[in-house]
KEVEX-695035 format. One line per field, with one value per residue (C-alpha): residue number from 1; x, y, z. Coordinates in Angstrom, 3 decimals, always signed. Each point is the difference from the previous one (the first is absolute). Layout:
BEGIN
pos: c(NUM, ...)
east: c(X, ...)
north: c(Y, ...)
up: c(Z, ...)
***
This chain:
BEGIN
pos: c(1, 2, 3, 4, 5, 6, 7, 8, 9, 10, 11, 12, 13, 14, 15, 16, 17, 18, 19, 20, 21, 22, 23, 24, 25, 26, 27, 28, 29, 30, 31, 32, 33, 34, 35, 36, 37, 38, 39, 40, 41, 42, 43, 44, 45, 46, 47, 48, 49, 50, 51, 52, 53, 54, 55, 56, 57, 58, 59, 60, 61, 62, 63, 64, 65, 66, 67, 68, 69, 70, 71, 72, 73, 74, 75, 76, 77, 78, 79, 80, 81, 82, 83, 84, 85, 86, 87, 88, 89, 90, 91, 92, 93, 94, 95, 96, 97, 98, 99, 100, 101, 102, 103, 104, 105, 106, 107, 108, 109, 110, 111, 112, 113, 114, 115, 116, 117, 118, 119, 120, 121, 122, 123, 124, 125, 126, 127, 128, 129, 130, 131, 132, 133, 134, 135, 136, 137, 138, 139, 140, 141, 142, 143, 144, 145, 146, 147, 148, 149, 150, 151, 152, 153, 154, 155, 156, 157, 158, 159, 160, 161, 162, 163, 164, 165, 166, 167, 168, 169, 170, 171, 172, 173, 174, 175, 176, 177, 178, 179, 180, 181, 182, 183, 184, 185, 186, 187, 188, 189, 190, 191, 192, 193, 194, 195, 196, 197, 198, 199, 200, 201, 202, 203, 204, 205, 206, 207, 208, 209, 210, 211, 212, 213, 214, 215, 216, 217, 218, 219, 220, 221, 222, 223, 224, 225, 226, 227, 228, 229, 230, 231, 232, 233, 234, 235, 236, 237, 238, 239, 240, 241, 242, 243, 244, 245, 246, 247, 248, 249, 250, 251, 252, 253, 254, 255, 256, 257, 258, 259, 260, 261, 262, 263, 264, 265, 266, 267, 268, 269, 270, 271, 272, 273, 274, 275, 276, 277, 278, 279, 280, 281, 282, 283, 284, 285, 286, 287, 288, 289, 290, 291, 292, 293, 294, 295, 296, 297, 298, 299, 300, 301, 302, 303, 304, 305, 306, 307, 308, 309, 310, 311, 312, 313, 314, 315, 316, 317, 318, 319, 320, 321, 322, 323, 324, 325, 326, 327, 328, 329, 330, 331, 332, 333, 334, 335, 336, 337, 338, 339, 340, 341, 342, 343, 344, 345, 346, 347, 348, 349, 350, 351, 352, 353, 354, 355, 356, 357, 358, 359, 360, 361, 362, 363, 364, 365, 366, 367, 368, 369, 370, 371, 372, 373, 374, 375, 376, 377, 378, 379, 380, 381, 382, 383, 384, 385, 386, 387, 388, 389, 390, 391, 392, 393, 394, 395, 396, 397, 398, 399, 400, 401, 402, 403, 404, 405, 406, 407, 408, 409, 410, 411, 412, 413, 414, 415, 416, 417, 418, 419, 420, 421, 422, 423, 424, 425, 426, 427, 428, 429, 430, 431, 432, 433, 434, 435, 436, 437, 438, 439, 440, 441, 442, 443, 444, 445, 446, 447, 448, 449, 450, 451, 452, 453, 454, 455, 456, 457, 458, 459, 460, 461, 462, 463, 464, 465, 466, 467, 468, 469, 470, 471, 472, 473, 474, 475, 476, 477, 478, 479, 480, 481, 482, 483, 484, 485, 486, 487, 488, 489, 490, 491, 492, 493, 494)
east: c(-54.144, +3.354, +2.150, -1.855, +1.093, +3.243, +0.413, -1.074, +2.182, +2.966, -1.349, +0.149, +3.260, +1.467, -2.243, +1.534, +3.723, -0.525, -1.086, +2.676, +2.569, -1.760, +0.590, +3.708, +0.738, -1.759, +1.660, +3.801, -1.133, -0.896, +3.116, +2.624, -2.017, +0.819, +3.573, +0.978, -0.969, +3.065, -1.788, -1.119, -3.344, -2.190, +0.064, +3.796, +0.376, +3.419, -1.634, -1.023, +2.661, -2.224, +1.125, -2.078, -0.376, +4.016, +1.519, +3.266, +2.365, +0.351, +3.223, -0.830, -3.100, +1.581, +2.813, -2.761, -1.909, +2.752, +1.369, -3.090, -0.497, +3.404, -0.336, -1.515, -2.276, -2.941, -3.753, +1.802, -3.108, -1.335, +3.277, +0.559, -3.606, +0.714, +3.313, -1.632, -2.691, +2.686, +2.146, -2.927, -1.284, +3.768, +0.287, +2.912, +1.808, -0.797, +2.280, +1.763, -1.221, -3.782, +0.294, +1.644, -2.915, -2.565, +1.384, +0.574, -3.637, -1.324, +1.864, -1.361, -3.554, +0.439, +1.219, -2.993, -2.013, +2.227, -0.121, -3.683, -0.235, +3.409, -1.107, +3.289, +1.481, +4.244, +0.630, +3.227, -2.321, -2.671, +3.251, +0.541, -3.592, -0.182, +3.133, -0.809, -3.682, +1.691, +2.668, -3.326, -2.324, +3.125, +0.357, -3.602, -0.179, +3.056, +0.682, +3.045, +1.852, +3.069, +2.041, -0.185, +2.345, +0.013, +1.366, -0.006, -3.547, -1.283, +1.231, -1.735, -3.089, +0.574, +0.878, -3.566, -1.656, +1.358, +2.201, -2.783, -1.783, +3.537, +1.254, -3.369, +0.281, +3.379, -0.587, -2.734, +1.832, +3.082, -1.820, -1.053, +3.653, +0.161, -3.170, +0.579, +3.968, +0.410, +3.824, +0.577, +2.211, +1.268, +3.280, +0.487, -2.058, -0.261, -2.394, -0.055, -2.063, -0.138, -1.461, -0.943, +1.147, -3.102, +1.805, +1.961, -2.204, -2.113, +2.593, +0.921, -3.215, -0.100, +3.502, +1.674, +3.454, +0.730, +0.618, +3.477, +0.801, -2.832, +0.773, -2.234, +0.299, -1.606, +0.829, -1.521, +2.046, -2.748, -1.965, +3.334, +0.702, -4.158, +0.450, +2.959, -1.729, -2.759, +2.421, +1.306, -3.002, +0.565, +2.981, +3.588, +2.141, -2.276, +0.480, -2.079, -2.751, +0.916, +3.497, +2.498, -2.201, +1.804, -0.984, +1.309, -0.898, +2.476, +1.691, +4.034, +2.093, +3.102, +0.755, +1.262, -3.229, +0.020, -1.860, -2.634, -1.624, -0.472, +0.715, +2.612, +0.880, -1.428, -1.982, -3.499, -1.865, -3.056, -2.437, -1.406, -2.711, +0.799, +0.183, +3.967, -1.355, +1.266, -2.011, +1.186, -1.695, -2.966, -0.063, +1.105, +3.275, +0.508, +2.536, +2.337, +0.924, +2.104, +0.214, +2.096, -0.429, +1.593, -2.312, -3.610, -2.468, -2.126, -2.858, -0.634, -2.829, -1.377, -3.484, -1.282, +3.161, -0.846, -2.547, +3.060, +1.691, -0.479, -0.021, -1.023, +3.549, +1.282, -2.529, +0.744, +3.954, -0.508, -1.660, +2.099, +3.112, -2.470, -0.259, +3.756, +0.678, -3.029, +1.843, -3.904, -2.792, -0.647, -3.241, -1.487, -3.039, -2.143, -3.478, -2.762, -0.982, -0.196, +3.261, +1.803, -1.113, +1.308, +3.105, +0.295, -0.812, +2.697, +2.256, -0.985, +0.099, +3.806, +1.246, -1.968, +0.304, +3.076, +3.644, +2.836, +3.224, +2.157, -1.682, +1.038, -1.909, -1.762, -2.747, -3.187, -2.435, -3.524, -3.134, -0.515, -2.579, -2.993, -0.233, -0.331, +1.259, +3.337, -2.628, -1.211, -2.364, -3.223, -1.578, +2.107, -1.338, -3.875, -0.156, -0.863, -0.567, +1.344, +3.856, +1.261, -0.138, -0.403, -0.217, +1.071, -1.442, +1.966, +0.091, +1.218, +2.337, -1.977, -0.584, -3.207, -2.158, +1.359, -2.616, +0.900, +0.152, +0.863, +0.578, +2.901, -0.759, +3.084, +1.465, +3.094, +2.113, +2.169, +2.773, +2.442, +2.948, -1.785, -3.588, -1.091, -1.388, -4.322, -0.922, -0.861, -0.211, -3.115, -1.120, -0.511, -2.070, +0.556, -3.392, -0.263, -2.987, -2.070, -1.392, -3.566, -1.609, -3.487, -1.710, +1.938, +1.500, +2.895, +0.787, +3.775, +1.565, +3.578, +2.638, +1.140, +3.005, -0.964, +0.228, -4.095, -1.980, -2.919, -3.085, -0.391, -2.492, +1.239, -2.607, +0.901, -1.396, +1.539, +3.623, +0.045, -0.386, +3.372, +0.049, -3.100, +1.033, +2.871, -1.815, -2.323, +3.215, +1.826, -0.121, +0.962, +3.719, +0.163, +1.161, -2.822, +0.916, -2.202, -2.094, -1.118, -2.203, -3.550, -3.060, -1.394, +4.286, +0.001, +3.187, +0.736, +2.195, -2.237)
north: c(-38.926, -1.887, +3.517, +1.724, -2.756, +0.050, +3.828, -0.525, -2.804, +2.407, +2.633, -2.433, -1.090, +3.776, +0.997, -3.164, +0.842, +3.661, -1.412, -2.088, +2.187, +2.578, -3.256, -0.408, +3.700, +0.323, -2.568, +0.620, +3.671, -1.593, -2.307, +3.077, +1.875, -2.523, -0.463, +2.848, -2.037, -2.560, -2.765, +1.942, +0.208, +2.948, +1.274, -0.096, +1.280, +1.636, +3.721, -0.848, +2.143, +0.932, -1.927, -1.148, +2.120, +0.438, -0.415, +1.241, -2.436, -1.781, +1.469, +3.535, +0.433, -1.615, +2.230, +2.973, -1.105, -0.173, +3.210, +1.635, -1.658, +1.283, +3.825, +2.516, +1.573, +1.202, -0.084, -1.890, -0.981, +3.340, +1.459, -2.754, +0.752, +3.958, -0.890, -2.450, +2.455, +2.634, -1.801, -1.074, +3.573, +1.469, +1.787, +0.848, +3.364, +2.629, +1.095, +3.364, +0.893, -1.081, +2.618, +2.515, -0.546, +0.134, +3.204, +1.819, -1.008, +1.178, +3.686, +0.651, -0.638, +2.095, +2.829, -0.200, +0.483, +3.062, +1.763, +0.450, +0.933, +1.733, +3.262, +2.343, -2.824, +0.269, -2.602, -1.244, -0.614, -1.655, -2.481, -0.615, -1.365, -1.934, -1.905, -0.787, -1.010, -2.249, -1.969, -0.226, -1.722, -2.512, -0.928, -0.636, -1.961, -2.054, -2.882, -0.283, -2.809, -0.611, -3.126, -2.925, -0.131, -3.195, -0.340, -3.414, +0.401, +1.316, -2.983, -2.360, +2.079, -0.578, -4.042, -0.133, +2.091, -1.123, -3.456, -2.051, +1.860, +0.760, -3.437, -1.117, +2.803, -0.916, -3.869, +0.123, +1.948, -2.221, -3.055, +1.097, -0.658, -2.978, -1.532, +1.595, -0.276, -3.431, -0.332, +2.935, -0.051, +2.772, +0.247, +3.569, +2.427, +4.180, +1.474, +3.307, +1.787, -3.585, +1.423, -3.434, -2.346, -1.189, -0.337, -2.145, -2.081, -0.224, -0.972, -2.730, -1.415, -0.179, -1.298, -0.885, -0.734, +0.759, +3.462, +0.528, +3.648, +2.492, +3.654, +2.263, +3.668, +2.254, +3.649, -0.344, -2.081, -0.886, -1.517, -2.172, -0.725, -1.313, -1.836, -2.025, -0.883, -1.182, -2.591, -0.997, -0.391, +2.870, -2.254, +2.077, -3.188, -2.127, -1.099, +1.907, -2.247, +1.569, +0.662, +1.646, +2.968, +3.478, +3.238, +3.116, +3.332, +1.775, -2.271, -0.215, +2.073, -1.780, -1.830, -2.612, -1.589, -3.654, -1.553, -1.661, +3.645, +0.785, +3.246, +2.068, +3.672, +1.542, +3.659, -1.887, +1.931, -1.962, +1.605, -0.968, +0.527, +3.951, -0.703, +1.730, +2.583, +3.293, +3.899, +1.079, +2.930, -0.317, -3.906, -3.371, -0.767, -3.602, -2.343, -1.177, -4.065, -1.122, -3.487, -1.882, +0.180, -3.239, -1.948, -1.056, -1.894, -2.801, +1.722, +3.974, +1.114, +3.120, -0.184, +2.937, +2.035, +2.325, +1.754, +0.970, +1.968, +3.624, +0.767, -1.520, +0.290, -1.957, -2.768, -0.340, +0.381, -2.677, -2.567, +0.749, -1.565, -2.686, -0.806, +0.214, -2.254, -2.395, -3.475, -1.575, +1.666, +3.280, -0.407, +3.118, +0.390, +2.873, +0.474, -0.308, +3.613, +2.284, +1.301, -3.322, -0.757, +3.130, -0.282, -3.634, +1.188, +2.876, -2.592, -2.485, +3.176, +1.020, -3.896, -0.660, +3.598, +1.704, -0.728, -0.080, +2.139, -3.427, -3.428, -2.439, -2.971, -0.063, -2.210, +1.737, +0.694, -1.479, -0.352, -2.604, +0.486, +0.811, +1.915, -2.546, +2.935, +2.649, +2.541, +2.963, -1.074, -0.010, +1.197, +3.499, +0.826, -0.834, +3.518, -0.708, -3.317, -2.676, -0.721, -3.087, -2.205, -3.556, -1.775, -2.674, -1.209, -0.865, -0.779, +2.960, -0.198, -1.005, +3.399, +1.186, +1.558, -1.876, -1.757, -4.085, +1.049, +3.214, +1.240, +1.438, +2.324, +0.550, +1.083, -1.869, +0.423, -2.903, +1.240, -2.853, -0.594, -2.583, -0.589, -3.108, -1.996, -0.429, -3.434, -1.464, +3.675, +0.415, +3.738, +1.131, +2.579, +1.341, -0.097, +3.791, -0.828, -2.448, -2.598, -0.103, -3.901, +0.176, -2.927, -1.462, +3.142, +2.013, +4.018, +0.470, +3.736, -0.858, +2.119, -1.540, -0.486, +2.577, +2.449, +0.326, -0.055, -2.791, -1.295, -3.478, -2.164, -3.252, -2.881, -3.787, +0.903, +2.793, -0.804, -3.555, -1.750, -0.083, +3.576, +0.035, -2.299, +1.490, +3.831, -1.818, -1.240, +3.294, +3.022, +3.780, -0.061, -3.056, -0.419, -1.606, -1.041, +2.237, -1.092, +2.143, +2.958, -0.863, +2.051, +0.368, +1.267, +3.663, +2.358, +2.294, +2.166, +0.599)
up: c(-56.626, -0.035, -0.747, +2.643, +2.463, -1.458, +0.745, +3.402, +0.833, -1.388, +2.428, +2.738, -0.610, +0.080, +3.190, +1.646, -1.221, +1.218, +3.302, +0.235, -0.903, +2.396, +2.588, -0.854, +0.131, +3.188, +1.658, -1.118, +1.247, +3.453, +0.096, -0.886, +2.774, +2.380, -1.358, +2.784, +3.027, -0.098, +0.965, +3.498, +1.300, -0.629, +3.409, +0.062, -3.896, -0.292, +0.555, +3.438, +2.178, +2.871, +3.628, +2.759, +3.288, +0.720, +3.540, +1.446, -0.292, +3.779, +0.780, -1.139, +2.224, +2.920, -0.165, -0.584, +2.697, +2.440, -0.785, +0.626, +3.224, +1.201, -1.640, +2.531, -2.830, +1.359, -1.519, -2.805, -1.716, -0.275, -1.216, -2.317, -1.588, +0.004, -2.093, -2.288, -1.254, +0.035, -2.338, -2.306, -0.198, -0.630, -3.586, -1.996, +1.147, -2.458, -2.724, +0.158, -3.740, +1.136, +2.995, -2.260, -2.686, +2.827, +1.569, -3.354, -0.916, +3.370, -0.102, -3.069, +1.014, +3.202, -2.039, -2.504, +3.158, +1.405, -2.921, -0.126, +4.134, -0.126, +0.435, +1.128, +2.086, -0.569, -2.647, +2.309, +2.916, -2.111, -1.446, +3.295, +1.142, -2.886, +0.203, +3.882, -1.005, -2.644, +2.589, +2.249, -2.461, -1.136, +3.716, +0.297, -3.300, -0.590, +1.436, +2.449, -0.689, +2.753, -0.065, +2.813, +2.511, +2.122, +3.478, +1.967, +1.250, -3.479, -1.676, +2.546, -0.670, -4.173, +0.887, +1.406, -2.863, -2.958, +0.260, -0.723, -2.654, -1.930, +0.290, -1.879, -2.636, -1.042, +0.525, -2.367, -2.644, +0.186, -0.287, -3.630, -0.706, +1.381, -1.825, -3.536, +0.189, +2.309, -1.762, +1.954, +3.086, +1.072, +1.607, +0.948, +1.078, +1.182, +1.843, -0.266, +2.990, +1.649, +3.048, +2.277, -2.746, -1.408, -3.445, +1.380, +1.900, -3.142, -2.273, +2.256, -0.027, -3.408, -0.743, +3.259, +0.386, -3.698, +0.755, +1.155, +0.572, +0.828, +0.203, +2.171, -0.233, +1.712, +1.943, +3.441, +2.457, +2.178, -2.676, -0.981, +3.630, +0.413, -3.513, +1.489, +3.203, -1.850, -1.709, +3.018, +1.852, +2.396, +1.237, -0.276, -0.007, -2.521, -3.135, -2.524, -1.456, -3.498, -0.543, -2.228, +0.785, -0.076, +1.036, -1.309, +1.219, -1.705, -2.791, +0.232, -2.014, -0.383, -2.877, +2.018, +1.630, +0.801, -3.215, +1.978, +0.629, -3.609, +0.525, -1.722, -0.851, -2.914, -0.823, -0.221, +2.658, +1.992, +2.168, +3.390, +2.694, +0.890, +3.702, -0.163, -2.632, +1.090, -1.310, -2.888, -1.184, +1.541, -1.432, +1.137, -1.303, -0.977, +1.282, -2.860, +0.031, -2.793, -1.282, -2.672, -3.434, -0.557, +2.079, -0.842, +2.104, -1.313, +1.845, +1.016, +2.358, +1.279, +2.194, +1.333, -0.329, -3.195, +1.963, +2.701, -3.053, -0.138, -3.737, -3.334, -1.383, +3.804, -0.907, -3.786, +0.833, +2.619, -2.263, -2.806, +2.536, +0.985, -3.339, -1.020, +3.571, -1.423, -1.604, -0.819, +1.900, +2.119, +2.154, +0.996, +2.296, +1.565, +1.681, -2.409, -0.180, -2.808, +1.434, +0.289, -3.877, -1.450, +1.704, -1.363, -3.265, +0.083, +0.752, -2.822, -2.617, +1.317, -0.791, -3.297, -1.123, +1.338, -1.796, +2.569, -1.568, +0.524, -0.839, +3.151, -1.474, -3.596, +0.718, -0.272, +2.596, -0.372, +2.941, +1.343, +2.476, +0.449, -3.866, -2.776, -2.176, +0.047, -1.313, +2.140, +2.821, -1.059, +3.146, -0.201, -3.342, +0.692, +2.110, +3.894, +1.056, +2.814, +0.446, -1.197, +2.973, +1.170, +3.424, +2.533, +2.801, +2.972, +3.731, +1.976, +3.151, +2.798, +1.646, +2.060, -2.397, -3.020, -2.567, -0.510, -3.411, -1.837, -3.956, -0.998, -3.400, -1.939, -3.208, -1.703, -2.591, -1.544, -2.269, -1.932, -2.192, -2.377, -0.904, +0.767, -1.910, +0.597, -0.406, -2.854, -1.646, +1.984, +0.057, +3.594, +1.881, +3.263, +2.164, +1.351, +2.260, +1.736, -2.084, -0.181, -0.799, -1.353, -0.920, -3.407, -0.679, +2.063, +0.067, -0.223, +0.333, -1.757, -1.013, -3.163, -2.178, -2.732, +3.054, +0.252, +2.948, -0.547, +1.193, -1.005, +0.335, -0.165, -0.806, -1.614, -3.064, -1.339, +1.919, +0.208, +2.953, +0.985, +0.558, +1.664, +2.640, +0.298, +0.307, +2.907, +1.356, +0.110, +2.381, +0.566, -1.415, -1.731, -3.573, -2.137, -4.210, -2.245, -2.765, -2.837, +0.832, +0.164, -0.543, +3.446, +0.993, +0.730, -0.053, +2.775, -2.062, -3.006)
***
């Protein structure tokens, strides 16, 4: 009996030790999971990058309203809505090689049909008929891309349609830099395809007077004039609200340009909007601008500009040039459509995978946002799927027919010269869809650091209380610290 009691006591002690050690390891795990919070409450954890509903800066909105009231533009509301829909649905120009391949395939198909029905028809006449039919079919089925040409009136329509939405997208994108890299204080900015100057306004909202030199490049003269009017509140002799902003339609080619312009002679090419393009061989030739090899900008941006370039080669060369001009961060923003997402992935591959003949800056490129990895985009490898996009609520210009709040859906890409350290070594994933909050669990669809898409079912028991509370406080576009994969987690790439 004594031996039996002794054996039972030993077993009890062993069980107690196991329970105690399990509790200690769980506590240690929870503590390590909570380290990423850096003392912040769960609703403000380091991965939260979403912004509340945005308003245009007061000075910008007042200037825009003044310009609209003074502009003799008829049916402004209807025209702005039509233009916004057109720009949203716009596709990339079809590449020449794609057209040739399609034409060859169609011609072969028509010849095969003709051989069965030809009879005694002259072969030369048949060939001519097939050629005409191929051209006719291509005209019907091929997207006809044309460059946007802005005059003074259309520039005002564009402002009514896109000023607030464009500002919201850019502001949301660069806010991630400000949030995750608080030590970054840019002094110089290059805005390529600057349009209305929304990048300047958004950057000024983030960093204020830290920015000392801002160069806006856009080949549309009327657009540059309108952007400058916005800076001055539509008062010609007034001081601009944001100083030291330089507008360039064609950048100086003299090596003796004033230092304050940050632009010198070089053999580097940039491609702006195609307003001044000429027709060459049936395709729009692209205006060439020159920038300096020696000068880099702390922040380089191109918002809704890649879609204005004619071909994938033009976009690739432009992005590589912009990357050479980048000192710290390159920010690209496009519509949140499949076209916009794919153009950004082209740009991503151009920088990460293409080697320049001459290395101007040996610091490697890495993706800062939104991707938590430098691998291929899993959205493009799992077959037809929705684009990787995000959304930002904003207040539009107070025009007739405009709702009080609207949603801007956009895609973006931020590349950096130096990979920033994540908070306390935590492993972060990007939430790529709305978070679904349920009783005691949260459904999160995320792009993870291993390059896979996962459907995470986050609970306090599986992933720790801190991660669970962070998940409930997060939303589409935020980052979430990931824990070991649970049994209920599913990989969308499997």
